[in-house]
C-alpha positions as CSV (number, residue, x, y, z in Angstrom):
1,M,34.2,-11.5,38.9
2,L,32.7,-14.2,36.7
3,S,29.9,-14.8,39.2
4,T,29.1,-11.1,39.3
5,L,28.9,-11.0,35.5
6,R,26.6,-14.0,35.4
7,S,24.3,-12.4,38.1
8,A,24.2,-9.2,36.1
9,G,23.4,-11.2,32.9
10,R,20.6,-13.1,34.6
11,A,19.1,-9.8,35.9
12,R,19.1,-8.3,32.4
13,V,17.4,-11.4,31.0
14,A,14.8,-11.2,33.7
15,K,14.2,-7.6,33.0
16,A,13.9,-8.2,29.2
17,Q,11.5,-11.0,29.9
18,K,9.3,-8.8,32.1
19,F,9.1,-6.1,29.4
20,A,8.4,-8.7,26.7
21,E,5.5,-10.2,28.7
22,Q,4.0,-6.7,28.9
23,M,4.1,-6.4,25.1
24,I,3.3,-9.8,23.7
25,G,-0.4,-10.2,23.1
26,R,-1.1,-6.5,23.6
27,N,-2.1,-4.0,20.9
28,L,0.9,-1.9,19.8
29,I,0.3,1.6,18.5
30,T,3.0,3.4,16.6
31,K,3.2,5.9,13.7
32,Q,3.4,2.9,11.4
33,T,0.4,1.1,12.7
34,G,-2.1,3.9,12.7
35,A,-4.6,4.6,15.5
36,A,-6.0,1.1,15.5
37,G,-2.6,-0.4,16.3
38,R,-1.4,-4.0,15.6
39,A,-1.2,-7.1,17.8
40,C,2.3,-7.7,19.1
41,N,3.2,-11.4,18.5
42,A,6.9,-11.3,19.0
43,V,9.7,-9.1,20.5
44,M,13.2,-8.8,19.0
45,L,16.1,-8.4,21.3
46,A,19.2,-6.6,19.9
47,E,22.5,-5.3,21.2
48,R,22.3,-1.6,22.1
49,R,24.7,0.4,19.9
50,N,25.0,4.2,20.3
51,P,25.1,6.0,16.9
52,T,27.5,8.9,16.4
53,H,25.8,9.9,13.1
54,E,22.7,8.7,11.2
55,Y,22.3,8.5,7.5
56,Y,19.5,7.6,5.1
57,V,20.2,5.0,2.3
58,A,17.9,3.3,-0.2
59,I,18.0,1.3,-3.3
60,L,15.0,1.7,-5.5
61,N,13.8,2.0,-9.1
62,D,14.1,5.5,-10.5
63,R,11.7,6.3,-13.4
64,G,13.7,9.4,-14.4
65,I,16.9,7.3,-14.7
66,G,15.1,4.3,-16.1
67,G,16.7,1.9,-13.7
68,P,17.9,1.3,-10.2
69,A,19.5,4.0,-8.1
70,L,21.2,4.5,-4.8
71,V,19.4,7.4,-2.9
72,A,21.2,8.7,0.1
73,S,21.3,11.6,2.6
74,R,23.4,12.7,5.5
75,Q,20.2,13.6,7.2
76,G,19.0,10.1,8.4
77,G,16.8,9.0,11.2
78,M,14.0,11.3,10.1
79,N,11.3,11.4,7.5
80,I,13.1,11.5,4.1
81,E,10.1,13.1,2.5
82,D,10.5,16.1,4.8
83,V,14.2,16.3,3.9
84,A,13.4,16.2,0.2
85,R,10.9,19.0,0.7
86,D,12.9,21.3,2.9
87,D,16.4,20.7,1.6
88,P,16.5,18.8,-1.8
89,S,20.3,19.4,-2.1
90,A,20.8,17.1,0.9
91,I,19.8,14.0,-1.1
92,I,22.3,12.3,-3.4
93,T,21.0,10.1,-6.3
94,V,23.5,7.7,-7.9
95,P,22.4,5.7,-11.0
96,I,23.3,2.0,-10.8
97,D,24.1,-0.2,-13.9
98,F,21.5,-3.0,-13.5
99,D,23.9,-5.8,-14.7
100,K,27.2,-4.6,-13.4
101,G,25.9,-3.3,-10.1
102,L,27.6,-0.7,-7.9
103,S,31.4,-0.5,-8.2
104,H,33.5,-0.2,-5.1
105,E,34.9,3.1,-6.4
106,L,31.5,4.7,-6.9
107,A,30.2,3.4,-3.6
108,A,33.3,4.8,-1.7
109,E,32.9,8.1,-3.5
110,T,29.3,8.3,-2.4
111,A,30.3,7.5,1.2
112,R,32.8,10.3,1.1
113,K,30.2,12.7,-0.3
114,L,27.9,11.8,2.6
115,G,30.6,12.6,5.1
116,F,31.5,9.2,6.5
117,E,34.6,9.2,8.6
118,T,37.7,8.1,6.6
119,A,38.0,4.9,8.6
120,N,34.4,4.0,7.8
121,V,34.3,4.8,4.1
122,D,35.1,1.3,2.9
123,K,32.6,-0.2,5.4
124,A,29.9,2.1,4.2
125,A,30.7,1.3,0.5
126,D,30.5,-2.4,1.3
127,V,27.0,-1.9,2.8
128,F,25.9,0.0,-0.4
129,I,27.2,-2.8,-2.6
130,K,25.5,-5.5,-0.6
131,L,22.2,-3.6,-0.5
132,Y,22.1,-3.5,-4.3
133,K,23.0,-7.3,-4.4
134,L,20.0,-7.9,-2.1
135,F,17.8,-5.6,-4.2
136,K,18.6,-7.5,-7.5
137,E,18.8,-11.1,-6.3
138,K,15.5,-10.9,-4.3
139,D,13.5,-9.0,-6.8
140,A,13.0,-6.1,-4.5
141,T,11.2,-2.9,-5.3
142,Q,12.7,-0.9,-2.4
143,I,15.5,-1.5,0.1
144,E,15.4,1.4,2.6
145,I,17.8,1.8,5.5
146,N,16.9,4.6,7.9
147,P,19.0,5.0,9.8
148,L,22.3,3.6,8.5
149,A,24.6,4.7,11.4
150,E,28.2,5.1,12.3
151,V,28.3,3.9,15.9
152,E,30.7,4.1,18.8
153,G,33.5,1.7,18.2
154,G,33.8,2.5,14.4
155,D,31.2,0.2,12.9
156,V,28.6,1.0,10.2
157,L,25.3,-0.6,11.0
158,C,21.9,-0.9,9.4
159,M,19.8,0.2,12.4
160,D,16.3,0.0,10.8
161,A,15.0,-1.1,7.5
162,K,11.9,-1.2,5.2
163,L,12.0,-3.8,2.4
164,G,9.5,-4.2,-0.5
165,F,9.4,-7.0,-3.0
166,D,7.8,-7.5,-6.4
167,E,4.7,-9.6,-6.0
168,N,5.0,-10.8,-9.5
169,A,8.3,-12.5,-8.5
170,E,6.7,-14.6,-5.7
171,F,7.0,-17.8,-7.7
172,R,10.8,-17.5,-7.5
173,Q,11.1,-15.8,-4.1
174,E,9.2,-18.3,-2.0
175,A,11.6,-18.0,0.9
176,V,11.0,-14.2,1.0
177,F,7.3,-14.3,0.7
178,N,7.0,-17.1,3.3
179,L,8.2,-14.5,5.9
180,R,5.0,-12.5,5.4
181,D,3.1,-12.2,8.7
182,L,-0.6,-11.9,7.8
183,T,-1.5,-11.2,11.4
184,Q,0.1,-7.7,10.9
185,E,-2.1,-6.9,8.0
186,D,-5.7,-5.9,7.7
187,P,-7.8,-9.0,7.2
188,S,-10.0,-7.4,4.5
189,E,-6.9,-6.3,2.6
190,V,-5.5,-9.8,2.7
191,E,-8.8,-11.2,1.5
192,A,-8.9,-8.7,-1.3
193,A,-5.4,-9.7,-2.5
194,K,-6.6,-13.3,-3.0
195,F,-8.9,-12.0,-5.7
196,G,-6.3,-9.7,-7.3
197,L,-7.9,-6.6,-5.8
198,N,-5.8,-3.7,-4.4
199,F,-7.8,-2.7,-1.3
200,I,-6.9,-0.1,1.3
201,K,-9.2,1.0,4.1
202,L,-9.8,4.7,4.7
203,D,-12.1,6.6,7.1
204,G,-14.9,8.0,4.8
205,S,-18.5,7.0,4.0
206,I,-18.3,6.4,0.2
207,G,-17.2,3.0,-1.0
208,C,-15.2,3.2,-4.2
209,L,-14.8,0.5,-6.9
210,V,-12.5,1.7,-9.6
211,N,-10.0,0.2,-12.1
212,G,-6.5,1.6,-12.2
213,A,-4.7,3.4,-9.5
214,G,-4.6,6.7,-11.3
215,L,-8.4,6.7,-11.8
216,A,-8.9,5.6,-8.2
217,M,-6.9,8.6,-7.0
218,A,-8.8,11.0,-9.3
219,T,-12.1,9.5,-8.1
220,M,-11.1,10.1,-4.5
221,D,-10.1,13.7,-5.3
222,V,-13.4,14.4,-7.1
223,L,-15.4,13.0,-4.1
224,N,-13.5,15.3,-1.8
225,L,-14.1,18.2,-4.2
226,Y,-17.9,17.7,-3.7
227,G,-17.6,17.4,0.1
228,G,-17.4,13.6,0.4
229,T,-14.9,11.3,1.9
230,P,-13.9,7.9,0.4
231,A,-14.1,4.9,2.6
232,N,-11.4,3.0,0.7
233,F,-9.0,2.7,-2.2
234,L,-10.1,-0.2,-4.3
235,D,-8.5,-1.0,-7.6
236,V,-10.0,-4.0,-9.4
237,G,-7.2,-3.9,-12.0
238,G,-7.4,-4.9,-15.6
239,G,-8.1,-8.6,-15.3
240,A,-10.8,-8.8,-12.7
241,T,-13.6,-11.4,-13.1
242,A,-17.2,-11.0,-12.2
243,E,-16.5,-13.1,-9.1
244,A,-13.8,-10.6,-8.1
245,V,-16.2,-7.7,-8.6
246,K,-18.7,-9.5,-6.3
247,K,-15.9,-9.9,-3.7
248,A,-15.2,-6.2,-4.0
249,F,-18.8,-5.5,-3.1
250,E,-18.5,-7.8,-0.1
251,L,-15.5,-5.9,1.2
252,L,-17.3,-2.6,0.7
253,L,-20.5,-3.7,2.4
254,S,-18.5,-5.1,5.4
255,E,-17.8,-1.6,6.5
256,K,-20.7,-0.1,8.4
257,A,-19.5,3.4,7.7
258,V,-20.2,3.0,4.0
259,K,-23.4,4.9,3.0
260,S,-23.1,4.8,-0.8
261,I,-20.9,3.0,-3.4
262,F,-19.4,4.7,-6.4
263,V,-18.4,2.4,-9.3
264,N,-16.2,4.3,-11.7
265,I,-14.8,2.2,-14.5
266,F,-12.9,3.3,-17.6
267,G,-12.7,0.2,-19.7
268,G,-9.4,-0.5,-21.3
269,I,-8.2,-4.0,-20.5
270,M,-11.0,-4.2,-18.0
271,R,-14.3,-4.7,-19.8
272,C,-17.4,-2.8,-18.6
273,D,-19.7,-5.8,-19.2
274,V,-17.6,-7.9,-16.7
275,I,-18.2,-5.1,-14.1
276,A,-21.9,-5.1,-14.9
277,E,-22.0,-8.9,-14.6
278,G,-20.3,-8.7,-11.2
279,I,-22.8,-6.1,-10.0
280,I,-25.7,-8.3,-11.0
281,M,-24.0,-11.3,-9.3
282,A,-23.7,-9.2,-6.1
283,A,-27.4,-8.2,-6.5
284,E,-28.4,-11.8,-6.6
285,Q,-26.2,-13.0,-3.7
286,L,-25.7,-10.1,-1.3
287,E,-28.1,-8.0,0.6
288,M,-27.4,-4.5,-0.8
289,T,-29.7,-1.8,0.3
290,I,-27.4,1.2,0.1
291,P,-27.4,3.2,-3.2
292,I,-24.9,2.4,-5.9
293,I,-23.8,5.1,-8.4
294,V,-22.4,3.6,-11.6
295,R,-20.3,5.2,-14.3
296,L,-19.1,2.8,-17.1
297,Q,-17.0,4.2,-20.0
298,G,-14.8,2.4,-22.5
299,T,-14.4,-1.2,-23.7
300,K,-17.7,-3.1,-23.9
301,E,-19.6,0.0,-22.6
302,V,-22.5,-0.4,-25.0
303,E,-22.9,-4.1,-24.2
304,A,-22.7,-3.4,-20.5
305,K,-25.4,-0.7,-20.6
306,K,-27.7,-2.9,-22.8
307,Y,-27.1,-5.7,-20.2
308,A,-27.7,-3.7,-17.1
309,F,-27.2,0.1,-17.2
310,P,-28.9,2.4,-19.7
311,S,-27.1,5.6,-20.4
312,Q,-28.4,8.7,-18.6
313,S,-26.3,11.8,-19.1
314,S,-28.7,14.4,-17.7
315,H,-31.0,12.5,-15.5
316,F,-30.8,9.5,-13.2
317,R,-33.3,6.9,-12.1
318,V,-33.4,3.4,-10.5
319,L,-32.9,0.8,-13.2
320,T,-36.2,-0.9,-13.8
321,F,-36.2,-3.1,-16.9
322,S,-36.0,-6.6,-18.2
323,S,-35.0,-9.4,-15.8
324,F,-32.8,-6.9,-13.9
325,F,-35.9,-5.2,-12.6
326,R,-36.9,-8.2,-10.6
327,L,-33.4,-8.5,-9.1
328,I,-33.3,-4.9,-8.0
329,K,-36.9,-4.9,-6.6
330,E,-36.3,-8.1,-4.6
331,S,-33.0,-7.0,-3.2
332,G,-34.0,-3.5,-2.4
333,M,-31.0,-2.2,-4.4
334,K,-30.8,1.4,-5.6
335,I,-28.6,1.7,-8.7
336,Y,-28.1,5.0,-10.5
337,S,-26.3,5.3,-13.8
338,F,-24.3,8.3,-15.1
339,D,-22.0,9.2,-18.0
340,G,-20.2,12.2,-16.4
341,L,-17.7,11.9,-13.6
342,D,-18.7,15.1,-11.8
343,E,-22.4,14.4,-11.7
344,A,-21.8,10.8,-10.6
345,A,-19.4,11.9,-7.8
346,E,-21.8,14.6,-6.7
347,Q,-24.7,12.1,-6.5
348,A,-22.5,9.7,-4.5
349,V,-21.7,12.4,-2.0
350,K,-25.4,13.4,-1.8
351,M,-26.6,9.9,-1.1
352,A,-23.9,9.2,1.4
353,S,-25.2,12.1,3.5
354,E,-28.9,11.2,3.4
């Protein structure tokens, strides 16, 4: 009998090795990777356990509550956004005291509400409590288990997980951030992060350089309104330097699909003159021949426009003055300045289509 078991075990190992060899080094395409896929560098082997019911559980910060919350649903193993849209009552939200954490009584009550079998209520409650402990101790922004499953044999297991961590806590969570696998991330997005830029590739033809996530989303919406498609989400944030702005242009120009660039800055913490300086630096050091549409409003706006971009609310023209004239002429750059968001976006769309 022992010999037979050993033979069966060796056969399973050989089969697993065969499948692993077919995956490692290949491009893996899933819903999470997008159409381009990701290189498969490793394969995880796990014991197969058959779920009898799947749940959704997450620990995250809830703005409405003003603190952490346990969010759970009996409808797990599927897209939780779809559940929230189709059946909001299926989602349970439980506020958590940040310092005291989740009590066993409250965790067990939540497990019962979700419909865990009586024998598994304490097991589920223990998972909830440990998830919050992980959330707090590791400076997480999100701990999502989907599915959390009751399995044959009576166990409660975390079958799949998505974990997010606060980048501002990297200095005290080195062990966590050392687990980051940069090979699974877009190289340009990794490079952008080194300069404090929030950069995400999209499929359009208009490069966007904006400060603030809200303004970035609004900019993308306005471009779509006028028939354009953004090539990226690029937020330079509030503390970008001229060097970071130059790096932003490098990232935008690296995409062949980009036909025009829309710079839309509302200066608050981010100063408009720093953006202008970065554009001039890019003009000096990069070969930029595609048109750039610039809208600068807010802090140091006047200084920025005196420095590089004269205000033109009803007309636009290539900037041709002072020392900047020589830089533009030599580089072949086409820079257009606007005060209004709509007219600037419309011009960016028009030039991307020419």
